[in-house]
VEXTI-704448 format. One record per atom (N, C-alpha, C, O): x, y, z. Coordinates in steps of 0.2 Angstrom, whole numbers, plus 5000, padded with zeros to 4 digits. Atoms other than C-alpha are relative to their C-alpha. Layout:
<nodes>
XYZ;...
</nodes>
This chain:
<nodes>
499650065001;558657365949;499749944997;499249925000;500450065003;558157225937;500249945003;500849935005;499850064997;558057055944;500349964994;500149964989;499650045005;559156925935;499549954997;499049935001;500450055003;558356795923;500149945004;500649925006;500050074996;557856635933;500149954995;499649914994;499850055004;558756515922;500649965002;501049995005;499450054998;559956365924;500650024995;500450044989;499449995004;561756395917;500049964993;500149984988;500150045005;561556245906;499649935002;499449935008;500450064998;560656075906;500349965005;499949925008;499650054996;561955985916;499850025008;499849985012;500249974994;561356095931;499349965003;499149975008;500750034998;559655995931;500149925002;499749895004;499950074998;560555825935;499949995008;500150035012;500150024993;559955745951;499450045003;499050074999;500649984996;558555795964;499449974996;498950014995;500650035004;557355675954;499549995005;499649975011;500650014995;555655655962;499949935002;500149884999;500250064997;555055515973;499250005000;498950055002;500750005001;553255465968;499749935003;499949885002;500350064997;552055345978;499749964994;499349994990;500450055004;551455195968;499449985003;499349975009;500750014997;549655155970;499749944997;499649895000;500450055003;548755045958;500349934999;500149885000;499750075002;550054915953;500249975006;500449915006;499850034993;550454885972;499449995004;499449985010;500650014996;548654875977;499949935003;500149885000;500150064996;548354745990;500749975002;500749915005;499450024998;550254725993;500150035007;499850085009;499849984993;550954746011;500550054999;501050054995;499449955000;551954906014;499850064995;499350064992;500149945004;552055076005;500650004995;501149994997;499550015005;552955085989;500150074996;499650114995;499849945004;553855235980;500549994995;500949954996;499650005005;554655255964;500550064999;500350125000;499549955001;556255355962;500150014992;500449974989;500049995008;556055425944;500650044997;500650104997;499449975002;557755445937;499950034992;500450064990;500249975006;556955485920;500050085000;500050114995;500149935000;556755665926;500750035000;500850095000;499449975002;558655685924;500050034993;499650004989;500149975007;558955795908;500249954995;499949954989;499950065005;559655635899;499649945001;499749894998;500650054999;558155535905;500349945003;499949895002;499850064997;559155415915;500550015006;500750075007;499549994995;560155385931;500750014998;501150035002;499350005002;561755375921;500350074999;500950084999;499849935000;561755565920;500550025006;501050055006;499649994994;562455565938;500749984999;501250025001;499350025001;563955465934;500450034995;501050044995;499749965005;564355545918;500350065002;500950085000;499949934998;564355715925;500650005005;501150035005;499550004994;565355665941;500749974997;501250004999;499450035002;566655555932;500450054996;501050064996;499649955004;567055695919;500250065004;500850085003;499849954996;567055825932;500749995004;501150035004;499450024996;568355725942;500650004995;501250014997;499550005005;569355695926;500350074999;500950074997;499849945001;569455875923;500450035006;501050065005;499649984994;570055915941;500749975000;501150005002;499350044999;571455785940;500450014993;501049994993;499649985005;572055855923;500049944994;500349954989;500050055005;571555695913;499750024993;499850004988;500349975006;570455795901;500250074998;500350115003;499749945003;571055935890;499550024995;499249984992;500449985006;570156035877;500249964994;500749954992;499950045006;569855925862;500149925002;500249884997;499950074998;570055765872;499449964998;498949984996;500550055002;569055605868;499849965005;500249935009;500350044995;567955515880;499749944997;499349944992;500250075003;567755325876;499649965006;499849965012;500350044995;566555205885;499649944997;499449954991;500450055001;565655045884;499350015003;499350045008;500749994997;563755055886;499549964997;499549944991;500650035003;562054975884;499650064997;499050044994;500449945003;561455155879;499950065004;500150115002;500149954995;561055255894;500650045002;500650105002;499449974998;562755295900;500350044994;500650094995;499849965006;563255335882;499750064999;500050114997;500449945001;561855455880;500350065005;500450115003;499849954995;562355545896;500750034999;500850094999;499349985001;564255545892;500050054993;500350104993;500149965006;563755615874;499850075002;500050124999;500349934998;562755755882;500550045004;500650105002;499549964997;564055805894;500650024996;500850084996;499449985005;565455795881;499850064996;500250104994;500249955005;564455905869;500050075004;500350115001;500149944997;564156035882;500750035002;500950095002;499449984998;565956035888;500550004995;501150024996;499649995006;566756025871;500549944999;501149954997;499650065001;567455845871;499749964994;499149964993;500350065005;567355705857;499849945004;500049935010;500350064997;566355555862;500049944995;499749944990;500150065004;566555375855;499849955005;500049945011;500450054995;565455235862;500049934996;499849934990;500150075002;565555045860;499449985003;499349975009;500750024998;563754985861;499949934999;500049904993;500250075001;563054815863;499450004995;499050044995;500650015005;561954755849;499449995003;498949994999;500750014996;560654715862;499750065001;499150065002;500349944999;560354895864;499550024995;499550004989;500549995005;558754955856;500250054995;500750094996;499849965006;558855045839;499850075002;500250125000;500149944998;558055195848;500650035004;500850095003;499449974996;559555215860;500650014995;500950064996;499449995005;560855195846;499950064996;500350104995;500249945003;559955325836;500150065004;500350125001;499949944995;559955445851;500750015001;500950075001;499349984999;561755425853;500350034994;500750084995;499849965006;562155475835;499750075000;500150114998;500349945000;560955615837;500350055005;500350115003;499649954995;561955685852;500750014998;501150045002;499449985003;563455685841;500649955002;501249965000;499550054999;564355525847;500249964994;499749954990;499850055005;565355405836;499849945003;500149925009;500250074997;564555235839;500249944996;500249944990;499850075002;565255065837;499649955003;499649945009;500550054997;563954925838;500449945000;500649914995;499650064999;564754765845;499549945001;499049955005;500550064998;563954585846;499949995007;500450005011;500150004992;563154565863;500249935002;500449925008;500050074997;563254375864;500749974999;500849914996;499350025000;565154355865;500350015006;500150055010;499750004993;566254325880;500350075001;500550114996;499849944999;566854485888;500750014998;500950074996;499449995003;568654455883;500149994993;500749994990;500050015007;568254425865;500250074997;499950124999;499849945003;569054555854;499450044997;499550104995;500649975003;567354595846;499550035006;499150075004;500449984995;566554625863;500150085001;500650115000;499949935000;566154805867;500550035006;500750085005;499449984995;567354805882;500750004996;501050054997;499350005003;568854755871;500050054994;500550084993;500049955005;568354875857;500150075003;500550105000;499949944997;568255015869;500850015002;501150065001;499349994998;569954975876;500550014994;501050054995;499649995006;570754955858;500050084998;500550114996;500149935002;570055125854;500450055004;500750105002;499649964995;570755205870;500750004998;501150054999;499350015001;572455135866;500250034993;500850064992;499949985006;572355195848;500050084999;500350114995;500149935000;571755375851;500450045005;500350035011;499649964996;572855505858;499650055004;499050065001;500449954996;572255615872;499249975001;498850015001;500750034999;570755495876;500049975007;500549955010;500150034994;570055435892;499549945000;499049954996;500550065000;569155265895;499650015007;499949995012;500449994994;567755295908;500049935004;500049935010;500050074996;567655105912;499550005006;499849985011;500550004994;566055115922;500049945004;499849955010;500050064996;566154935927;500549995006;500449965010;499450014996;567754955936;500350075003;500850085004;499849944998;567755135941;499650025007;499050025007;500249984994;567555185959;499550065001;499150075005;500449945000;566855355955;499249984998;498850024999;500750025002;565255265948;499649995007;499150015007;500350014994;564855215966;500050075004;499550085006;499949934996;565455385973;499450054998;499250095002;500549965003;564255475961;499349995004;499050045006;500650024997;562755385969;500050015008;499550025011;499949994993;563455395987;499950075001;499650095007;500049934999;563555585985;499350034999;499150085001;500649975002;561855615977;499449955001;498949975005;500650045000;560555465975;499849985007;499349995009;500150024993;560755395993;499750065004;499250055007;500349944995;560555566002;499350024997;498950045002;500749975002;559055615991;499549955002;499049975005;500550044998;558155455995;499950005008;499350005010;500049994992;558555476014;499650065001;499150055006;500349934998;557955656014;499249994997;498850015001;500750005003;556355616003;499649955004;499049975005;500450044996;555855476014;500050025008;499749985012;499949984993;556255576030;500349945004;500149935010;499750054996;557355426035;499649945001;499849905005;500550054998;555855306035;500149944995;499849894997;499950065004;556455196021;500349945003;500749945008;499850064997;556555016025;500449954995;500749914997;499850045006;556954936008;500250044994;499850094992;499849975007;557854985992;500049954995;500449904996;499950055005;557554885977;500250034993;500050084991;499749975006;558654925962;500349954996;500649904998;499750055005;559254835946;500850015001;501050075002;499350004999;561054795946;500449984993;500349934991;499650015006;562154815930;500750015002;501149965003;499449984997;563754905934;500049995007;500649985010;500150004992;563154905952;500150075003;500150075009;499949934997;563555095954;499450035004;499550055009;500649974997;561755145958;499949975006;499850005012;500250034994;561355015970;500550005006;500450015012;499550004995;563055015979;500150065003;500250075009;499949944997;563255195981;499450025004;499550055010;500649994996;561455215987;500049965006;499949995012;500050044994;561655075999;500550025005;500450025011;499549984995;563255136006;499850065004;499950065010;500349944996;562455306011;499549985004;499549995010;500650024996;560855226017;500249965006;499949975011;499850044994;561655096028;500450045005;500450025011;499749964995;562755226036;499550045004;499650055010;500549964996;561155316041;499649955004;499449965010;500450054997;560255156046;500249934998;500049914992;499750065002;561154986045;499449944999;499549894996;500550055000;559454896046;499650004993;499249964991;500349995006;558854956029;500349944995;500949934995;499950065004;558754806017;500150024992;499750064990;499849985007;559554825999;499949944996;500249884997;500150055004;558854715986;500250014993;500050064990;499850005006;559754685970;499649964995;499449914996;500450045005;558854635954;500549984994;500950024991;499550035005;559754525942;499649964994;499049954995;500450045006;559254435925;500249935000;500849915002;499850075001;559254255921;500450004994;500350044988;499449995005;560854235910;500550045002;501050054999;499549964997;561854345922;500349965006;500049925009;499650034994;563154295935;499950035007;500250005012;499949964994;562854425948;499649965006;500049965012;500350034994;561554335960;500449945003;500549935009;499650054997;562554175961;500750025003;500949995008;499449984997;564154265964;499950035007;500350025011;500249974993;563354365978;499949945005;500149955011;500150064995;562854195986;500649965001;500649935007;499450054999;564454095983;500750035000;501149995001;499349975001;565854215979;500349974995;501049974994;499750035005;566154115964;499750024993;499150034992;500249985006;566054165946;499949934996;500349894995;500250075004;565054025936;499850024993;499350054992;500249985007;565154045917;499449964998;499149984993;500650045002;563753915916;499450045001;498950024999;500649964999;562554045922;499950054994;499350074993;500149955006;562854145906;499749974994;499849924992;500450015006;561654145892;499750064997;499650105001;500349935003;560854275880;499450015004;498949975005;500749984998;559454375887;499950074997;500450104994;500249945004;558554535881;500050065004;500150125001;500149944996;558454655896;500750044999;501250015000;499449955000;559654805894;500250035006;499850055010;499849974995;560754875907;499949965007;499950005012;500250044994;560354735920;500449944999;500449904994;499650065000;561554595925;500650004996;500750064993;499349995004;563254555918;500349934999;500149885002;499650065001;564354415911;500750005003;501149965001;499449994996;565754475922;499950035007;499350045008;500149984993;566054535940;500250075000;500850085000;499849935000;566054725940;500350025007;500050015012;499849974994;567154805954;499650065003;499650075008;500549954998;565854945954;499449975004;499050015006;500550034996;564754825963;500249985007;500749945007;499850024993;564954815982;499549955002;498949975005;500550064998;564154645985;499850005007;499349975009;500150004993;564354666004;499450045002;499150035007;500549964998;563154806004;499349984998;498850015000;500650035003;561754705995;499849945004;500249905005;500350054996;560654596006;499849944996;499949884999;500250065005;559954485992;499950024993;499850084992;500249995007;559654465974;499449974998;499349915001;500650035002;558054425965;500150004992;500350054989;499950005007;558154365947;499350004996;498849984999;500649995004;556854415934;500149984993;500649984990;499950025007;556454355917;499950064995;499650114997;500149955006;556454455900;499250014999;499050074999;500749995002;554554415897;499750045006;499350085005;500449964994;553954465915;500250075000;499750115001;499849944999;554954615915;499750054995;499550114996;500349965006;554354675898;499250025002;499050075001;500749994999;552554645903;499950055006;499450095006;500149964994;552754725920;500250084998;499850125001;499849935002;553554885912;499450034997;499250094998;500649985003;551954895901;499550025005;499150065004;500549994995;550854875916;500150065004;499650105006;499849944996;551755015926;499850064996;499450104999;500249955005;551455125911;499350025000;499150075001;500749995000;549655095910;499650005006;499050025006;500349994994;549255085928;500250065004;499750095008;499849944996;550255225936;500150064995;500250114998;499949945005;550455335920;500750025000;500950084998;499349995000;552355325922;500349964995;500349904995;499850045007;553155285905;500749985002;501250015001;499450024998;554555175911;500449954995;500049934990;499650055004;555955075903;500049935002;499749915007;500050074999;556354895902;500349985007;500049945010;499750024994;557454895917;499650025006;499649995012;500549984995;556154985927;499549955001;499349935007;500550065000;554954845923;500349945004;500049915007;499750054997;556254725929;500050015008;499949975012;500049984993;556454815946;499349995003;499249975009;500750014997;554554815948;499849935000;499449915005;500150075000;554454635943;500349975007;500049925009;499750034994;555654595958;499550025006;499549985010;500549984995;554454695969;499449955001;499249935006;500550055001;553054585963;500149935003;499749905007;499850074998;553954425966;500150005008;500049955011;499950004992;554454475984;499450015003;499349985009;500650004997;552754525988;499649935000;499249925005;500350075000;552154355982;500349955005;500049915008;499650044994;553454285995;499750025007;499949995012;500249964994;552554396008;500750025004;500750025010;499349974998;554354476010;499950065004;500250075009;500149934997;553654646015;499550005005;499049965005;500549994995;552654696030;499650064999;499850114995;500549945001;551254826032;500450065002;500250124999;499749944997;552454946041;500650024995;500950074996;499449985004;553854946027;499950054995;499350074993;500049955005;554255086016;500549994995;501149994996;499650035005;554955026000;500150054994;499750084991;499949965006;555855125987;500349964994;500749924995;499850045006;556055055969;500350054995;500050114994;499649965005;557355135957;499749984993;499749934991;500250015007;556555165940;500550044996;500550114996;499449975002;558155205931;500050044993;500450094992;500149975006;557555265914;499350014997;498949995000;500749985003;556155315902;499849954994;500249934991;500350055005;555055215891;500150024992;500149974988;499949985007;555455315875;500649974997;500649974991;499450035003;557055225873;499849924998;500349894996;500150075001;556155055871;499450004995;499049954995;500550005005;554855105857;500049944995;499549924993;499950065005;555554975845;500149935004;500249885000;499950064996;555654845859;499349995004;498849975001;500650034995;554454815874;499350044998;498850025000;500649965002;553254955867;499849994993;499350024990;500150025007;553254875850;499649935000;499949885002;500450065000;551854745847;500449954996;500449894997;499750045004;552854675833;500649965003;500749905003;499450024996;554454655844;499849955005;500149895006;500350044995;553454575858;499849934997;499949885000;500350065003;552654455846;500749954997;500749894998;499450045003;554454405838;500349975006;500649915005;499750044994;555054365856;499649955003;499949915007;500450054997;553654255859;499650025006;499449985010;500249974994;553054365873;499250005000;498950015006;500750005001;551254355867;499749924999;499149914998;500250075001;551254165865;499649975005;499249925004;500450024995;550554135882;499450045002;499350094998;500549964998;549154205891;500250065005;499850105007;499849954996;550254325900;499750074999;499550105004;500349935001;549754485892;499350015000;499050055003;500750005000;547954445890;499850005008;499350035009;500150004993;547954405909;500150075003;499750095007;499849934997;548754575913;499450044998;499250095001;500549965003;547454655902;499349995004;499050045006;500650024997;546054565911;500050035007;499550065010;499949974994;546754625928;499950075000;499650105004;500049935001;546954795922;499350034999;499150085002;500749985001;545154805916;499649995006;499250045008;500350014994;544554735932;500150055005;499750085009;499849954995;545554865942;499650074998;499450105003;500349945003;544755005931;499350005003;499050055005;500750014998;542954935935;499950015007;499550045009;500049994993;543354925953;500050075003;499750095008;499949934998;543855105954;499550054998;499550114999;500649955002;542355175945;499550015005;499050055003;
</nodes>
């Protein structure tokens, strides 16, 4: 009797069960042990595979999706790619309203995956008719047999991570995790993971990462939406100019804000110190860890998990482009040269 071929039915079966990897050089001399949850190991190279697959599966079960239906979403790029991937395999059309802040790499990848892409201006209010939120809503109203994923206000966004990401982290750390540090955009990853982890151990601290120019940190602290907090920033998939219901603010213990410049440099430093090719938002999460460590927030016994949500290949025209970094003024200070000096010193110490 022949043994069957050991193969997955399709690429969607590879979603989840991403590795946890110990960080070493970038956290040298920090108190505690640090681990990165590498979501780039999902087939679509980001944590958004989890919600795309889960939400579409649930829509199929409830009868909202039929053969030939169209899936519509607002995205900074990663959710869109995951939805396009799942749509292609399952036979649905996919239309994406994308922020102009998204890297050209991401936009090209969406088109390559067969999605119809509408690029919308980033720096307009959420209720502006040109915003990617309003464009997606309009397309949904105009197109028959379409569904609008609406990840910012979809409870299934949280549920996907409650069912998968949280349990994976708990199991991988053997329940020893003391802190989770995760960037917050829609809030689904941090909220779903936090819900599960705090059910296992209410003492676990959940740290959200926000951007300067976003309203999330102040809303968490005051329960007030302050439009004066809003101004343009460059990090993709982090922060918001509205309050997503997919963010469970009560499950988050505190927020840390990071700058565009620090996050870009830290992403590059993670790549060249740990050999993990991370995206901009991963750099933001790591930058928050650095700032917390500078506060002496962590203790020697702590076990800290940091979410690295996507892959550096999506930022080749941004943070990994010397020209783009120059254009943003990120090399105008000694920031990069100082990091280069630190990196060279670390290499010399380890030889």
